[in-house]
C-alpha positions in Angstrom: 8.2 6.6 -15.4 5.9 8.8 -13.2 6.5 6.7 -10.2 10.3 7.1 -10.5 9.8 10.9 -10.8 7.6 10.9 -7.7 10.3 9.0 -5.8 13.0 11.3 -7.0 11.0 14.3 -5.7 10.7 12.6 -2.3 14.4 12.0 -2.1 15.2 15.5 -3.1 12.9 16.9 -0.5 14.5 14.7 2.2 17.9 16.2 1.5 16.5 19.7 1.5 16.3 20.4 -2.2 13.2 21.4 -4.1 11.2 18.8 -6.1 11.9 18.8 -9.9 9.0 16.9 -11.4 6.0 17.8 -9.2 4.0 14.6 -9.9 1.6 12.8 -7.6 2.2 9.2 -6.6 0.5 7.0 -9.2 0.7 4.0 -6.8 -0.4 5.2 -3.3 -0.5 1.6 -2.0 3.3 1.4 -2.5 4.0 4.4 -0.2 3.9 2.3 2.9 6.4 -0.2 1.5 8.9 2.4 0.3 8.6 4.9 3.2 12.1 5.3 4.6 10.9 6.8 7.9 8.8 3.8 8.8 10.0 2.2 12.0 10.7 -1.5 12.0 9.0 -3.9 14.4 11.7 -5.6 16.4 10.0 -9.0 16.1 9.5 -8.9 12.3 13.1 -8.1 11.3 16.1 -10.2 10.8 18.5 -10.6 13.7 21.5 -9.5 11.7 20.0 -6.0 11.3 20.5 -5.4 15.1 24.0 -6.8 15.4 26.4 -4.1 16.7 29.6 -6.1 17.2 31.0 -9.5 17.2 30.8 -12.1 20.0 33.9 -13.2 21.6 34.0 -16.5 23.5 37.7 -16.4 24.3 37.8 -14.0 27.3 
């Protein structure tokens, strides 16, 4: 339950609200996996994540 409270505090801070639980991260090794601001490596992501439109072969 402490980890959920820690994540809730992080989400609240991201939207400009004060934290409610004030707990430390009980699993510091998970912070890298759940960090929303982490940039993706182009070569390690799925191609569909970069699709911006549909291809049209009938021009």
